C-alpha positions as CSV (number, residue, x, y, z in Angstrom):
1,M,116.6,27.0,8.7
2,L,116.3,28.7,12.1
3,Q,115.3,32.0,10.7
4,L,111.8,33.3,11.2
5,D,111.4,34.1,7.5
6,N,112.1,30.5,6.6
7,Q,109.3,29.1,8.8
8,A,105.9,28.1,7.3
9,C,104.4,27.9,10.8
10,F,104.9,31.6,11.7
11,P,102.8,33.2,8.9
12,L,100.1,30.6,9.5
13,Y,100.1,31.4,13.3
14,A,100.1,35.2,12.6
15,L,97.3,34.9,10.0
16,S,95.2,32.7,12.4
17,R,95.5,35.4,15.1
18,E,94.7,38.1,12.5
19,I,91.6,36.3,11.3
20,I,90.4,35.8,14.8
21,N,90.9,39.5,15.6
22,H,88.6,40.3,12.7
23,Y,85.9,38.0,14.2
24,R,86.3,39.4,17.7
25,P,84.1,42.6,17.4
26,L,81.4,40.7,15.6
27,L,81.4,37.9,18.1
28,D,81.5,40.4,21.0
29,E,78.0,41.5,19.8
30,L,76.8,37.9,20.3
31,D,78.7,37.5,23.6
32,L,80.7,34.6,22.1
33,T,84.4,33.8,22.0
34,Y,85.8,32.4,18.7
35,P,86.0,28.8,20.1
36,Q,82.4,29.1,21.4
37,Y,81.4,30.3,17.9
38,L,83.0,27.2,16.4
39,V,81.0,25.0,18.7
40,M,77.8,26.8,17.8
41,M,78.5,26.4,14.1
42,V,78.9,22.6,14.5
43,L,75.6,22.5,16.4
44,W,73.8,24.7,13.9
45,E,74.8,22.1,11.3
46,S,73.6,19.1,13.2
47,Q,72.4,18.3,16.7
48,P,72.6,16.7,19.1
49,Q,76.3,16.0,19.2
50,T,78.2,14.1,21.8
51,V,81.2,15.8,23.5
52,N,83.4,13.3,21.6
53,Q,81.8,14.1,18.3
54,L,82.4,17.8,18.9
55,G,85.9,17.2,19.9
56,E,86.7,15.2,16.8
57,R,85.1,17.8,14.5
58,L,86.8,20.8,16.2
59,L,90.1,18.9,16.8
60,L,89.8,19.7,20.6
61,D,90.3,17.4,23.5
62,S,87.6,17.1,26.2
63,G,89.8,19.1,28.7
64,T,89.5,22.1,26.4
65,L,86.0,21.5,25.2
66,T,84.3,20.9,28.6
67,P,84.9,24.5,29.9
68,L,83.7,25.9,26.6
69,L,80.5,23.9,26.8
70,K,79.9,24.9,30.5
71,R,80.1,28.5,29.5
72,L,77.7,28.1,26.6
73,E,75.3,26.3,29.0
74,Q,75.6,29.1,31.5
75,K,74.7,31.5,28.7
76,G,71.6,29.5,28.0
77,L,72.7,28.5,24.4
78,I,73.1,24.8,24.9
79,S,72.0,22.0,27.1
80,R,74.2,19.1,28.2
81,T,72.4,15.8,29.0
82,R,73.7,12.3,29.8
83,R,72.5,9.7,27.4
84,S,70.1,7.4,29.2
85,S,71.5,4.2,27.5
86,D,75.1,5.1,28.6
87,E,75.5,7.8,31.2
88,R,79.2,8.2,30.3
89,V,78.1,9.9,27.0
90,V,77.1,13.6,27.2
91,E,74.9,14.9,24.4
92,I,75.0,18.6,23.5
93,S,71.9,20.3,22.1
94,L,71.0,23.8,21.3
95,T,68.4,25.6,23.4
96,I,65.8,27.9,21.7
97,D,68.1,30.8,22.3
98,G,71.0,28.9,20.8
99,V,68.9,28.1,17.7
100,D,67.8,31.8,17.5
101,L,71.4,33.1,17.7
102,K,72.1,31.6,14.3
103,S,70.1,34.3,12.5
104,S,72.3,36.9,14.2
105,A,75.4,35.2,13.1
106,T,74.6,34.6,9.4
107,D,76.4,37.7,8.1
108,I,79.6,37.2,10.1
109,P,81.6,35.3,7.4
110,G,80.8,38.0,4.8
111,K,81.7,40.8,7.3
112,V,85.0,39.1,8.1
113,M,85.9,38.8,4.4
114,Q,85.1,42.4,3.9
115,S,87.1,43.6,6.9
116,M,90.0,41.5,5.8
117,N,89.7,42.7,2.1
118,V,89.9,39.1,0.8
119,T,87.8,37.3,-1.8
120,L,85.9,34.1,-1.3
121,E,88.2,32.5,-3.9
122,E,91.3,33.5,-1.8
123,L,89.8,32.1,1.4
124,T,88.7,28.9,-0.4
125,E,92.2,28.3,-1.7
126,L,93.7,29.0,1.8
127,R,91.1,26.6,3.4
128,N,91.8,23.9,0.9
129,V,95.6,24.0,1.4
130,A,95.2,24.1,5.2
131,R,92.8,21.0,5.0
132,K,95.3,19.2,2.8
133,L,98.1,19.8,5.2
134,L,95.9,18.9,8.2
135,A,94.9,15.6,6.5
136,K,98.6,14.7,6.4
137,T,99.0,15.1,10.2
138,N,98.0,12.5,12.8
139,R,95.0,14.5,13.8
140,G,93.7,14.9,10.3
141,C,90.7,17.2,9.5
142,T,87.2,15.6,9.6
143,S,85.8,18.1,7.2
144,A,88.6,17.9,4.7
145,G,86.4,16.9,1.8
146,K,83.7,19.5,2.4
147,T,83.2,22.6,0.3
148,E,81.3,25.7,1.1
């Protein structure tokens, strides 16, 4: 069992790094890291989001998420405001620049598929298997039932 070729986690880990490497040059043009891009995608879907909601959706804890949000705020893409009814809750909203950035990002998924030489069907199958396995873990996957 302790052979690399017998491990399911290694090819997933290597594939994850490979996929992110295909995103990198495209995201560099937008001055975003991959985790920042994930935050932006969630906010492009629906805003405002609380820090906790973002963390649940992205499977990130607040210690990881807070520095990401600070950097996005410094770039002028999001605003962070405390909820007036409960100052412990921080709401994240897109700025006008953050909303406008979406139009520059719309072709990224297609370009990544092309650069990886994979089909939508292959990626959909991979995504569905990954979601199924994530749903079996304690963390789960909040978007397990969604399709694209």
